[in-house]
N, C-alpha and C positions, 0 to 999 in steps of 0.2 A: 351189718351195722349200718345205721343211718348216718346222714351227714352231720348229725349232732355229736357223733362219737369222737372221742379222743383216742387215737392210736399211739403207740409208744413214741413214734417220731414227733407227733404233735405235742405230746406231753413234754418231751425234752425241749422243743422249741419254746413252748409256753413258759417253762421254768426259766429259761434264759431271758425271755421278754419281761417276765414279772420281777425277776431278781430274787435274791436269797432272803430278803427282809419281808417279802409279801407272805402273809399267812392265810391259808385256806382252811376254814374251820367247818367241819360237818357237825350239824346239830340234829339229833334224832332221838326218838323214844322207840324202844323195841322190846319185844317179849323175849323169852328164853330161847326161842328158835329164830330170832332176828326178824320176826314178823312186825311190820310197821303200819299196815293198813289193810282195809277190806272195802271193796266197792267204792274206792276213791274217798275214803273217810278214815278217821281214827277209830281204833277198836276199843278205846277206853276214854274216860274223862277223869283226868288227874289235875285238879286246880293248881297244885304246887308246881307241876311240870309246865303248865301254861304260864304261870308266873315266872318260872326260870327262863322259858323261851323268850318272854317279853323282856326280861332283864338283860339277857344276852344280846338281843337283836335291835332293841330300840336305839335309834340314831346310828344305825349301822347299814352297810350294804348287804342285801340278801339276794341269793341266786336260787331259783327254783325252776322246775319243769312246768309245762303247761297244765298237766293234770293236778299238780299240787296247787297251782294258782286257782284253777277252777274249783277245787275242793274248798278253798278259802273264800272264793267268790269276788274278791276285790283286792286292790293293793293293801298291804298292811300299813297302817298309819305310822308316821314318824320313822320311816325307813326308806331307803332307796331300793325299790323292788326291781330286780332284773329277772325276766322270764325267758327261758330258752324254749323256742318252738320254731319249727320250720313251716308250720301251718300259716299260709299267707292270709287266709280269712281272719284267723285269730290275731295276727300281727296288725292287720288293718283296723280291726275292732278296737284293740287296745290303743293304738295311735290316735284314733278318732275320739276316744272316751277320756283319756287321762293325759295330763301334762307330763312331759318327759321325766321330770324329777320324781314324780309319784310312781311311775311304772314304765319300764322300757322293755321291749321285746327284741331279742337278738336270735339269729338263726342257728347258732352253735355255741358250745361251751367255751371255746377259745375266745370268741368275741365277748362272751359274758365276763370272763375274767379280766380281759384287757380293759373293758369298760369299767368294771369294778375297781381296778387299780387306779383309774383316773378319778373316780368318784369318792373313794374312801379317804378319810383323813388320818387313819391310823394303820395303813398298810395291811388291812385284813378284810376278809369277806366271810360271811356265813352261808353255807349251802344248806337249804332246809328241805330238800327232797325233790322228787320222789325217788323210788327205788332205782330206776335207770340212771338218774343223775348221780346218786350216791355211788353206784357201781363204777361209773365212769370217772369219778373224781377222787375216790379213796386213795389212789396212788399219788395224787397231787397234794393231798391233805397234810397239814402240819399238826392239826389238833382234831380230836373227836370229842364231842360233848354228847355222851350217851346216857339217856334216862333208861336204865335197865329195869324193866317191869317184871316182877317175879310171878309170871303166869305164862301160859301158852294159849293164844287165841287163834281163831280161824283167821287166816290172812291170805291175801293174794298179792301182796307187795312186801319185799324183804330188803333189809339192810345187808350189805356184804359181810362175810365172816371177818372178824378182826384177827389178824395174824399177830399173836403176842410176841413173835420174834422181831417184829418191826415197831412195836408200840410199848411204851411204859405207862403205867397208871400213875398219874400225877396226884389225883385226889379222888376220894369216894365219900359221898355224903348220903347215908341211908335214911329212909323214911319208912315208918310202920303204917300199915293200912289203918284207916279210921273211918268216921262217918262220911267224910268227903272223898275218901280215896279207897277204892275197892281192893287195891293190891298193895303189897309192899313194893317199894322201888328204891333205886339209888341213882344219884347223879354221879356219873363216872367221867372224869376228864383224862383222856389219853393224849400223850404227846409222842410224836414220831421220834424214834431213836436216830441219832446222828451217825 
């Protein structure tokens, strides 16, 4: 594991630092085998999913890995963007290019969440990818917002399996494929069992 990783001891320390009110929300679209991306891009175009993503994250703090940031190509507007990367060249490039409120790079996830807790106004943060970041943060997450796409695509990046013994489905909103959406899909909101 790299220095970006959260081990069980770091997770416990981070939970104590953030407190019980702080909510970490993972936001993802995945296929039936948890595939989320291919070649550093999305394997589908679902306009309603993009609208849902924008609705959830606008005016919020978002945390992402460097590859996710690079696939987007710039900080997302009207959000506090925190990117996790230990790559010093990348850190320098972002620091020279953007003001801190638009995009900040930190070298590990613990620092990302501590910074997020200082920048948020509603005690929550959205984690928007990628696969490695999701795998390291699912044990910290309080909510999962999953766009479940009813297909299986070629993927090289995956969301972790959801252990239904630890999560409850709070809501499901299904959509049928149409001329703008090649697949059926559903927005599923999971909350962690207490």
